[in-house]
C-alpha positions as CSV (number, residue, x, y, z in Angstrom):
1,M,12.9,13.2,-2.2
2,G,14.7,10.7,-4.4
3,E,13.7,7.2,-5.4
4,S,11.2,5.4,-3.2
5,G,14.0,3.2,-1.7
6,Q,15.7,6.3,-0.5
7,V,12.6,7.8,1.2
8,K,12.8,7.7,4.9
9,I,9.5,6.9,6.7
10,D,9.8,10.0,8.9
11,E,9.6,12.1,5.7
12,L,6.1,10.8,5.0
13,S,2.9,12.6,6.0
14,C,0.7,11.2,8.8
15,P,-1.8,9.7,6.4
16,E,1.0,8.1,4.4
17,Q,2.6,6.6,7.6
18,F,-0.8,5.3,8.7
19,V,-1.4,3.5,5.3
20,L,2.2,2.2,5.4
21,W,1.8,0.9,9.0
22,T,-1.5,-0.9,8.1
23,A,0.0,-2.5,5.0
24,R,3.2,-3.6,6.7
25,S,1.3,-5.0,9.7
26,W,-1.0,-7.0,7.4
27,V,2.0,-8.4,5.5
28,A,3.8,-9.3,8.8
29,A,0.8,-11.1,10.0
30,F,0.4,-12.9,6.7
31,K,4.0,-14.0,6.6
32,T,4.0,-15.3,10.2
33,R,0.4,-16.6,10.0
34,Q,-0.4,-14.6,13.1
35,P,-3.6,-12.6,13.5
36,A,-3.0,-8.9,13.2
37,F,-6.6,-7.8,13.1
38,V,-6.7,-6.8,16.8
39,H,-4.0,-4.1,16.2
40,L,-5.2,-3.2,12.8
41,R,-8.8,-2.9,14.0
42,Q,-7.7,-0.7,16.8
43,G,-5.7,1.5,14.4
44,F,-8.6,1.9,12.0
45,E,-11.0,2.6,14.9
46,V,-8.7,5.3,16.3
47,A,-8.5,6.8,12.8
48,G,-12.3,6.9,12.7
49,I,-12.7,4.4,9.9
50,P,-13.3,0.9,11.3
51,D,-14.6,-0.3,7.9
52,G,-11.2,0.5,6.4
53,L,-9.8,-2.7,7.7
54,F,-12.1,-4.7,5.4
55,A,-11.0,-2.8,2.3
56,L,-7.3,-3.2,3.3
57,D,-7.8,-6.9,3.9
58,E,-9.5,-7.4,0.6
59,L,-6.8,-5.5,-1.3
60,M,-3.9,-7.1,0.4
61,G,-5.5,-10.6,0.1
62,L,-5.7,-10.1,-3.7
63,L,-2.1,-9.0,-3.8
64,A,-1.0,-12.0,-1.7
65,S,-2.9,-14.5,-3.8
66,A,-2.6,-13.1,-7.3
67,A,0.4,-10.8,-7.7
68,R,2.4,-11.2,-10.9
69,R,5.7,-10.8,-9.1
70,S,7.2,-10.6,-5.6
71,L,6.1,-7.4,-4.0
72,D,8.3,-5.0,-2.0
73,F,6.5,-4.5,1.3
74,R,9.0,-4.2,4.1
75,C,9.0,-5.1,7.7
76,V,7.2,-2.8,10.2
77,K,10.5,-1.5,11.6
78,C,12.2,-0.7,8.3
79,R,12.9,3.0,8.1
80,R,12.9,3.2,4.3
81,L,10.0,3.0,1.8
82,G,9.8,0.1,-0.6
83,G,8.9,0.4,-4.3
84,D,5.6,-1.3,-4.0
85,E,4.8,0.6,-0.8
86,A,5.3,3.8,-2.8
87,L,3.0,2.4,-5.5
88,L,0.3,1.7,-2.9
89,L,0.6,5.3,-1.6
90,H,0.5,6.6,-5.1
91,C,-2.5,4.4,-6.0
92,L,-4.5,5.7,-3.0
93,A,-3.5,9.3,-3.6
94,A,-4.4,9.0,-7.3
95,C,-7.8,7.6,-6.3
96,Q,-8.4,10.4,-3.9
97,A,-7.5,12.9,-6.6
98,G,-9.7,11.1,-9.2
99,H,-6.9,10.0,-11.4
100,T,-8.2,6.6,-12.5
101,A,-5.6,5.9,-15.1
102,D,-2.9,5.8,-12.5
103,I,-4.9,3.4,-10.4
104,D,-5.4,1.1,-13.4
105,R,-1.6,1.3,-14.2
106,V,-0.6,0.4,-10.6
107,L,-3.1,-2.5,-10.3
108,A,-2.1,-3.8,-13.8
109,D,1.6,-3.7,-12.7
110,W,0.7,-5.9,-9.7
111,L,-2.1,-8.1,-10.8
112,P,-3.5,-10.0,-13.8
113,P,-6.5,-8.3,-15.5
114,A,-9.3,-10.0,-13.6
115,A,-7.7,-9.5,-10.2
116,A,-6.8,-5.9,-11.1
117,R,-10.5,-5.2,-11.9
118,M,-11.5,-6.8,-8.5
119,A,-8.9,-4.6,-6.7
120,V,-10.4,-1.4,-7.9
121,R,-13.3,-1.6,-5.3
122,P,-11.1,-2.0,-2.2
123,V,-8.7,0.7,-3.4
124,T,-11.6,3.1,-3.9
125,V,-13.3,2.2,-0.6
126,L,-10.0,2.6,1.4
127,A,-9.1,5.9,-0.4
128,T,-12.6,7.3,0.1
129,L,-12.7,6.3,3.8
130,L,-9.3,7.8,4.4
131,D,-10.3,11.1,2.6
132,G,-13.5,11.2,4.6
133,V,-11.7,11.6,7.9
134,G,-9.2,14.0,6.6
135,L,-6.4,11.5,5.8
136,R,-5.6,12.9,2.4
137,L,-2.5,11.4,0.7
138,P,-0.2,13.8,-1.2
139,E,0.6,12.9,-4.8
140,R,4.3,12.6,-4.4
141,F,5.3,9.3,-6.0
142,P,4.6,9.5,-9.8
143,M,3.9,6.3,-11.6
144,R,7.3,5.1,-12.9
145,G,6.8,1.3,-12.5
146,A,10.1,0.1,-13.9
147,E,12.1,2.8,-12.0
148,L,10.2,2.0,-8.7
149,R,10.7,-1.7,-9.1
150,A,14.4,-1.2,-9.9
151,A,14.9,0.8,-6.7
152,A,12.9,-1.8,-4.7
153,Y,15.1,-4.7,-5.7
154,A,18.3,-2.8,-4.9
155,D,18.2,-3.9,-1.2
156,P,18.7,-7.7,-0.8
157,G,17.5,-7.5,2.8
158,L,13.9,-6.7,2.0
159,Q,10.9,-8.6,3.2
160,R,8.8,-9.8,0.3
161,L,5.1,-10.4,0.3
162,Q,5.4,-13.6,-1.7
């Protein structure tokens, strides 16, 4: 699969597509100031993890309010994976696999130290809930922060979180 910006959404596993849909839906609602919780709540309920919405909201809220840089979360209809979307998938997969160093590196790339420490809990809760219903994310996007960011900024038509 090449760089994250070259990954097509239909190449992702079902758990990855679910996480991506929830994150992109949250960002779209945030940017337009429209409530997305009805659709997100339904999605998490169908997945069997209604509490997952609270963890996602907490994590995305931290990213929206404290990110060190503009984040590459694309629109819901975009057919390619953004760099920070790949980092989110990697962070959750690393959490499910027990690789805490990768979680810390991703969060430190996104957030200042205090916010990164606060983000560990929602990442852990979301990853655990997903894993508990069989939505195990594959570890396919290795942590290459600078490379992922470079690929993310290559497309000027991206929707940014900030």
